[in-house]
N, C-alpha and C positions, 0 to 999 in steps of 0.2 A: 562453399555451401554455407559456412558459418557467417561469412560477410553478407551474403544474400539474405539469410535469415535475420541478421541484425538490422539490415536496411528495412526489411518488411516490418519488423517490430517497431522501428523508429517511425516509419510511415504510419503505422497503426496508432502509435502514441500521439503523433501530430494530428492525425484525423480525429482521435478521441478528444484532444484538447480543443480543437476547432469546434467539435460538436458541443462540448461543454460550454464554450463561449457563446455559441449560437443559442443554446437553451437558456443561458443566463440572461441574454438580451431579450429573448422571447418572454421569459418570466417577468422581467422588469416592465416590459410593455403591457403585459396582461395585468400586472399589479396596478399600473397607472390607470388602465381602463376600468378595473374594478373600483378603484378609488373614485374615479369620475362618476361611475354608475351609482355608487353609494351616495355621493353628494347629490346627484339628481333625485334619487329616491327620497333622501331626507328633505330636499326642497319640495317635492311633490307632497310628502307627508305633512309638512308644515302648511302648505297651501290648502290641502284638503281639510286640515284642522281649522284653519281660519274660515274657510267657506262653510264648513259645518256649523261652527259657532255663529257665524252671521245668519245662517238659515234658522238655527234654533232661536236666536234673538228675534228675528222677524216673525217666526211662528208664535213665539210667546207674546210678542207685542200685539199680534193680530188677535190672540185670545183675550188679551187685556182690553183691546178695543171692543171686541164682541161682548165681553162682560159688561163694559160700560154702556154699550148700546142697549143690551138686554135690560139693564137696570133702568135706563131712561124710558124704555118702552113700557116696562111693567109699571113704573111710577106714573107714566102718562095714562095708561089703562086704569090704574087704581084711582087716579084723580077723576077720570071720566065716570067710572062706576060710582064713586062717592057722590059726584054731582047728580047722577041719575037717582041715587037712593034718596037724596035730600028732596028731590021733586016729588 
C-alpha cells in the first residue's frame, strides 16, 4: 500500500511539473503576442497622429487661402465702390 501511494504521489508530482511547464510555455507565448499587439497599437497611434497633423495643416492652410481670397474680394469690391463714388 505504501509503495502504491508513493507511486501515485510521484505521478502526481510529475503531472504537476508537466502542467507547470505547459503554463510557462503558454504564458511566454501570450507575452509575445501582447508585445506584438502593443507594437501594433503604438504604430497605429503614431500613424493616427501623423494623419491628424496632416489634416490640421490642410485645414489651417485652407483657412489661410480663404482669408486671402476674402481680402482680395473685399479689396476688389472696395476699389469698385470707390470708382463709383468718384463718378
